[in-house]
N, C-alpha and C positions, 0 to 999 in steps of 0.2 A: 465793485469788489471792496474798494477802500471804504465806501459807505457801510457795507455789511460788516467790515472789521470794526469800524467805529461803533456801530450799534451793538456788536458783540461785547466789546469792552465796556460799553455803557451798561449793558444788561448784567455783566459779571460784577461790575462795581456796585450796581444797585442792590445786589444780593451777595454781599461779601462772605458772610458765614456759610451760606448754602453753597457758594462756589468753591470755597476752600474744602469743605467736607466732600464735595463731589470730586475734586481733584485728588483727594487723599489716596484713593486706591491707585491712581496713575502714578503719583509721586512715590509711593512705597514700592510699586512694581519696578519702575525705572531705576530707582535708587538701588534696589536689590540686584538687579541685572548688571548695572554698571559696577557695583562693588565686586560681584562674583567674577565678571569678565576681567576686571583689573587684576584681581588676585590670581586668576588662571594665567594671564599673560606674564605677570611678574614671576610666578613659580616656574613657568616654562623657560623664561629667560635665565633664571637662576640655574636650572638644570643644564641648559645649553652652555652657559659660562663655566659651570663646574666641570663638565665633561670635556669641553674643548680647551678650556684653560685661558680665559680672558682674551680671546681673539688671536691665538697663535696660528690658527687656520692651517694646521699641519695634518696631512693624511699619511698614514703608514701603509706601505704595500709590502706584504710578506709572502714568502713561499709557503704554499699549502700542499698537503698530501691528503687526498680523499676527504677534503673539506675541513681539515684541521691544520692549524699553524705548525710548520715543521721546525721544531726546536733543535738547533745544532748543539745545545748543551748536552743532550742525551742521545743524539742520533749521529750516524755516520754521514759522510758527504753523499748527497743524493745523486743517483745515476741519471744521466740524461739531462742535467740542468747546467747551463753554461754560467760562467762568471760574468757579471754585468760590466760592460766596457764603458770607457769615458764617452765614446760616440753614442752609445745608447742613453747615457745620462743626458747628453745634449739633446737627443730626440725627445726625451721626456719633458725637457724645459720648453719645447715648442708647443706642447699641448695648451689649448686655450685656458686661460685663467691661472696658469702655473707661473710662479715667480722664480723659484729656485728649487733645485733637487739635490739631495745628498744620498750617498751610498754608505752603508755602515754594516758592521758585523756585531754580534752581541752574544754574551753568555750570561745566564741567570744563575743565582746562587753559586758564585764563583769560589769553590773550595780549593782553588789552585792559586789564590792570591793571599799573601801574608805581609804583615808589617811587624817586625820584631816578634816573630812567632805567634802573632795574633791573626787568626783567620778572618778574612773579609767575606761577609755573606751577602754582599750587594750584587750589583750588575756591572759587567765590564763591557765596554764598547770599543770597537775599532772604527774610528771615524775619519772621513775625508775632510778636505779644507772647507767644505760648505756646511758641515753639520751644525756648528755653533751658530752660524748666521740663520739657518733654516729654523732652528728652535728658539732663537732669540736669546742666546746666552751671552753674557759679558764676563770679562776677566775681573774677578774681585781682588786677587792679589797674585803676584808673580807675573807670568806671561802665558800667552797661548802658544799653539803650535805654529812654527814658521815653515816656509816652503823647504828650507834646508833640513828641517826635521824629517820631512817626508822623503826628500831626495836622498838623504844620507842614512836612512833607516835608523834614526836615533831612537834609543829606548827611553822615551820620556812619557810622562803621564800627566793628566789633569784630574782633579778631584772636585766633586761638588760639595756643598756645605754640609750635607748629611754625612759624607765620608769624614769630613773634618771633625764632626762631633763624635761619630760612632767608632771610627778606626784610630784617629789621632788624638782623641780625648780633648778636642777643642783647641789644640795647639796648631800653629801654622805648619802645614805639611811641606811647604815649598823648600826644596833642597834635600828632602828626606828620601831614602831609598825604600822601595817595596819590591817584593818578589812575585813575579807572575810566571807561572809554569816553569819555575827554576831559573828564570832570567831576572836580572836586577834592572829595575826601571827607576828613574829619578822623577819625582813629582816637581813640575816646573810652574804650576799655577793652580788657582782655585776658581771655579766658574759658578755662576748662578744666573737665573733668568733675569733679563734686564728689567722686567716688571714682574716681580715675584707675585704669583697668584695664589691666594689662599681661598679655597672653596668655602662657601657658606654652609655651615653645618648646624642644623636646628634639632635633629633627632639622632638617636643611636644608629638608625639605619643610614642616615646621611654620613655618619662617621665611618662606618664600614665601607660605604660606597666611594667616598671621596678622600678620606684622610690618607696622607702619605706616611706609611709606617715602614718604609723601606730603609735599608742600611745605607743607601746612597749609590752613586754611580762613579766609576772610574773610566777615564777615556785615554786611549793610546792611539797613535797614528795607524791608519789602516795598512800602511805599507809594511809595518812590522808585525801586523796581526798573524801572518802565516808562520813566522818564526816562533810565536808564542802558542799558536794553536794549530790550524791546519792550512795546507795549501789548497788553492782552487776551491775555496768555500764560497757558495753563493751568498750574496749580500741581501740585506733588506733595503728598502728605499723610503726616504722621508721626503714628502712633497709639500712645499709651502705654496698655498694658493692665495689669490688676491682678496677673496672674500669668503666668509663662512658658507654662503649659499652655493659657492662653486665647488665645495669639497667633495660632494658625492659624485658629480660628473667627472671632475678631474681624476679622482681616485680610481674610478672604474675604467676610464680610458687608459690610465697608466698601467693598471693591472692587465688589461687586454693586450696592450703593446708588449709588456714583459713576457706574458705567457706565449705570445706568438714568436718573439725573438729569442727567448732564453731557454725554452723547453725544446729539446731536440725533436720530439715527436708529440706535439701537444694533443693531437686527436686520440692517441693511444696511450697517453701517459696519465697516471693518477696524480701528477704534480700540476699545479697551476699557481698563478699569483693572484692574490685577492687583497683588496684595500680594507684596512681596519678603519672604518669611517665612524668617528665619534659623533658626527652629526646625526647619522642614522640611529645610533644608540640613544642620543638625546631625544630624537623624534619618537622613538618607541616609548621612552619613559613619559614623554609629554602626552602621548595618546592614552596611556594608562591613567594618568591623573585627570586628563580632560574628559574621559568618558564618564567619570563620577561627577565632575563639575558640571557637565552638560545637563545631567539630571537636575542639579540644583537650579540651573537657569530655567528649565521647564517648570519647576515648582514655583519659582519666583514669577514666572509668566502668568500663573493662575491669578495672581493679584491684579494683573493688568486686565484679565477677563472680568474680574469682579468690578474693577474700576470702570470698565466699558459699560457694564450693566448699570452701574450707578449713574453714568452720564446719560444713558438712554432714559433712565427713570426720571431724572431731573429735567431733561428736555421735554418729556411728555407732560410733566407738571407745568413747565413753562408754556407749552402750547395751550394747555387748558386755561392758565392764567391770562394769556394774551389773545384769547379767542376773539374778543371784540376788536382788538387792534388789527388782527388778521382780516376779520370781516370788513373793516373800514378800508383797509388797503386794497382788498379785492374789489370792493364796491367802487373805488375811484380809478380802477383800471389796472391794478397790479396783477401780473401774470403768475401762473403757478410756478414757473421757473424762478422768478425773483423771490417768492416766498420760500421755495425749497432751498435756494442758495443762502438766504439769510439765516435760516436755522442750521444748515450744515456748517456755515462759516462760524456761527456762535459755538457750536459743538466742537469744531476743530480748534478754534482759538482756546477754548477751555482746556482741552486735553494737551494742546501744545504748551500752554503755560505750565500744566502739571508735569509735562515731560522735561521742560527746562529746569524747573525746581527740583525734579527727581534726579536729573543729571548732576546738578550742583551738590545735592545731598549725597549722592552716590560717591562722588569724588572725595568729599569731606570724610564720609564714612570709611572709604578705602584707606585714606591716609591715617585715620585714627586707628584702624585695625593694624595697619603696618607698623605704626609706632608702638602700640600696646603689645602686640603679639610677635613682633619682629618678623613679620611675613612680608616678602617683597611684593610690591604692586607695580603695575605698569598701566598708566591711563591710556586708553586707546581712543584716538580721535575718530576713527571710523565707527567705533561702537557708540560714541556720543552722538554722531550724526544720525546713525541708524535708529537710536533710541528716540530722538526727537521726531524723526520722520514717522516712526512706528506709532508713537503716541498720537500724532496728528491723524494717521490713518484710522486709529481706534475711534477718534472723534467723528470721522466721516462715516465709518461703518455703523457705529452704534447710534449715530445721530440721524441715520437715513430714515428709520421708521418714524420718529417724531417729525422730521422735516416733511416727509411724504404726507403724514396726517395733517400737518398745518397747511400744506399746499392744496390739499383736496377738500378743505372745509368749504361748505356752502356759505357764501357771503351773507345771505338773508338769515339763515339759522344762526350764524356766528354773531350777527348784530343783535338778534333777539336775546342772546344769552347775557347781554350786558345788564 
């Protein structure tokens, strides 16, 4: 085999221009496929990061009625749905892959929150002691909620950076009073994500999909939520999991557990708990983009077919040129198998070199496109390996006919052609 490889390189080197032109179809095909695959993977990772939020790995489980999220902002307290207890929260934390669980209440478009007669149009949350940790918030100024705040039902609040801008005009809200449902709450701190994530926005569609245009969020202890809003109101659940890939499974298990334990008669009720899995949304968007890009991969593969035909053509020419050499080898005892392997090896080496050059070209091209058009790319090691192996297989497949022709030459007729 090593001798065949040596002879293959010798033949390729002896006809440099012809070999380069033969490999050109393979190089273009492999480079195109590597570029497209890298762009597909980069785009998919961008979608995943934008929706999930730079690895927060948080799944939200909400109460649903007849398949739709039950919004307490506009609806009454649902009948036959229990309030989630601390024991149930602890059970949720026992699910495989779950790190931490938070229970919270929420109101959207809160027209019952005011600061100096200015209405707040953002969202208000009643959070437990785990909420900030689950979502990865940190205190930017002031302080967070203490256990004493929860135990003593203190009317305190936290604001995020959007609230600081939109409600307080950019001034520090710490120590200022706001009115929630007629009760006075004191803002004790400002919170923000520990790693503030800004989604990548390349088009107007990306802006509408990812851009945060909300007025912000206010947070109060969940122990005072009933005094500001309603008693015995079912909570939502935020579940932090150990990895992004575990989000779907953990979310569904948590939803099933809550439906079983919190719904009085789950089989006859139109209420249930369902997970809002951002990973599933990302996968759906990825499939939409990937279906189009897959067609591009097939189109690029046509050049590999053309390259394979070029290899077969040049190998047939090589067999014709080396007829006398083949006849001499067979005359001194070379078997058909040896001749067959020699030409197959030469064909495979030729396309493998084209594959390697194509991979390098594809990686360079992908990086150039990324820098010029600001499109994310992700170089896939498996795709590189598959591309090289596939190019080698093209050499074997399209080199079979010339190799078979060479192996079956009559040695006497071959020697006469010299």
